[in-house]
C-alpha positions in Angstrom: 217.4 147.0 107.7 216.6 147.4 104.0 214.0 150.1 104.8 216.6 152.1 106.8 219.1 151.8 104.0 216.5 153.1 101.5 215.6 156.0 103.7 219.2 157.0 104.2 219.7 156.9 100.4 216.5 159.0 99.9 217.6 161.7 102.4 221.1 161.8 100.8 219.4 162.5 97.5 217.3 165.3 99.0 220.4 166.9 100.6 221.9 167.4 97.1 219.1 170.0 96.5 220.4 172.2 99.4 223.6 174.1 98.9 225.8 175.4 101.7 224.2 178.9 101.7 220.7 177.4 102.1 221.8 174.9 104.7 223.4 177.7 106.7 220.3 179.8 106.5 218.1 176.9 107.6 220.5 176.1 110.4 220.3 179.6 111.8 216.5 179.3 112.0 216.5 175.8 113.5 219.0 176.7 116.1 217.0 179.8 117.0 214.0 177.5 117.7 216.3 175.2 119.7 217.6 178.1 121.9 214.1 179.3 122.5 212.9 175.9 123.8 212.2 176.0 127.6 214.2 172.8 128.2 217.3 174.2 126.5 216.9 177.5 128.3 216.7 175.8 131.7 219.6 173.4 131.0 223.0 174.1 132.5 224.9 171.1 131.0 224.1 170.4 127.4 225.4 167.8 125.0 225.6 169.2 121.5 227.4 167.9 118.4 229.9 169.5 116.2 228.3 169.3 112.8 229.4 167.6 109.6 228.9 169.7 106.4 225.6 168.0 105.7 224.1 168.5 109.1 222.4 171.4 110.9 225.5 173.6 111.3 226.3 173.9 115.0 229.9 175.3 115.2 228.9 179.0 116.0 226.1 177.8 118.2 228.5 175.6 120.3 230.9 178.5 120.7 228.1 181.0 121.6 226.5 178.8 124.3 229.8 177.6 125.8 230.1 181.1 127.4 226.8 180.5 129.2 226.4 176.7 129.7 228.7 173.7 130.2 228.8 172.3 126.6 229.8 168.7 126.0 230.7 167.2 122.6 231.0 163.6 121.6 234.4 162.1 120.6 234.4 158.9 118.6 236.7 156.3 120.3 236.6 152.9 118.6 232.9 151.9 118.5 231.8 154.3 121.3 231.2 158.0 122.0 233.1 159.6 124.8 232.0 163.0 126.0 234.4 165.9 126.5 233.9 169.4 127.8 234.1 172.0 125.0 236.6 174.7 126.0 237.0 176.6 122.7 237.9 176.2 119.1 241.6 176.2 119.9 241.1 172.9 121.8 239.6 171.0 118.9 241.3 168.3 116.8 240.2 166.4 113.7 239.0 163.0 114.8 237.2 160.1 113.2 235.2 160.8 110.1 236.8 164.2 109.8 234.8 165.6 112.7 236.3 168.3 114.8 236.4 166.9 118.4 237.4 168.5 121.7 240.6 167.5 123.3 239.5 168.7 126.7 238.6 166.8 129.9 236.7 163.5 129.8 233.2 163.9 131.1 231.4 160.9 132.7 228.9 162.5 135.1 226.0 161.6 132.8 223.4 162.3 135.5 224.1 166.0 135.3 223.4 166.3 131.6 220.1 168.2 131.2 219.7 168.5 127.5 220.9 166.6 124.4 220.7 167.9 120.8 220.9 164.8 118.7 221.8 164.7 115.0 220.2 162.2 112.7 219.6 161.3 109.1 215.8 161.3 109.5 213.2 161.7 112.3 209.5 161.2 112.5 206.8 162.9 114.5 206.7 160.1 117.0 210.3 160.9 118.0 212.0 158.0 116.2 215.4 158.7 114.8 217.5 157.2 112.0 221.2 157.6 112.4 224.0 156.9 110.0 224.0 153.3 110.9 227.0 152.9 113.2 224.9 152.9 116.4 227.0 155.5 118.4 223.9 157.3 119.8 222.1 154.0 120.3 224.9 153.1 122.7 225.2 156.5 124.3 221.7 157.6 125.0 220.7 154.8 127.4 223.5 156.1 129.7 221.7 159.5 129.9 218.1 158.5 130.5 217.1 161.7 132.4 218.2 164.3 129.9 215.7 166.0 127.6 216.5 164.7 124.0 215.9 167.0 121.0 216.4 165.7 117.5 217.7 168.5 115.3 217.1 168.3 111.5 216.4 170.1 108.3 212.8 170.1 107.2 213.3 167.4 104.5 214.7 165.1 107.2 211.3 164.9 109.0 209.5 162.0 107.4 206.3 160.1 107.9 207.8 157.1 109.5 211.3 156.0 110.6 211.7 152.2 111.0 212.3 151.7 114.8 213.7 148.8 116.8 212.7 148.0 120.4 216.1 149.3 121.7 215.8 152.7 119.9 215.4 155.7 122.2 212.8 158.2 121.1 213.5 161.9 121.1 211.3 164.1 123.4 210.9 166.6 120.6 212.1 167.1 117.0 213.2 170.7 116.2 213.1 171.9 112.7 211.3 174.6 110.8 208.6 174.8 108.2 209.9 175.7 104.8 208.0 178.4 103.1 
């Protein structure tokens, strides 16, 4: 637990070296790599996330792909994540943690989700993920075992080792870019 806390603090410090212009530029490149991935291209139902200001910026990406695929977004409800169908920016409301969340239809047909883009504080090359510490994705991902899971992160969030527990679900791939 202490190692996870230290790693979260370390990544938070690294984030301070990246201004919004640089984060946006990196996000564009990372999301181009995501949309070129064969599993994403083949997917028809995709669970994305609506980014916080310090995450890979997904707002434009969500809007773009909602015209071609069924896009789901998570909504924080108490200690859990519900999934809702994204229908457009006009159907979003500020929810927990200041995250914009869809107000649309509840989605529970987890078996039809083909692809999940998962945010995280840090990832390692083995597919381990460190979240923000609330366990939302730890509780959600076991309900969607057949979906292809891609961790999405800035280059500095890819670390040598993320402390992992037996219940943690590994990502199938980590998508980032090499900084030049």
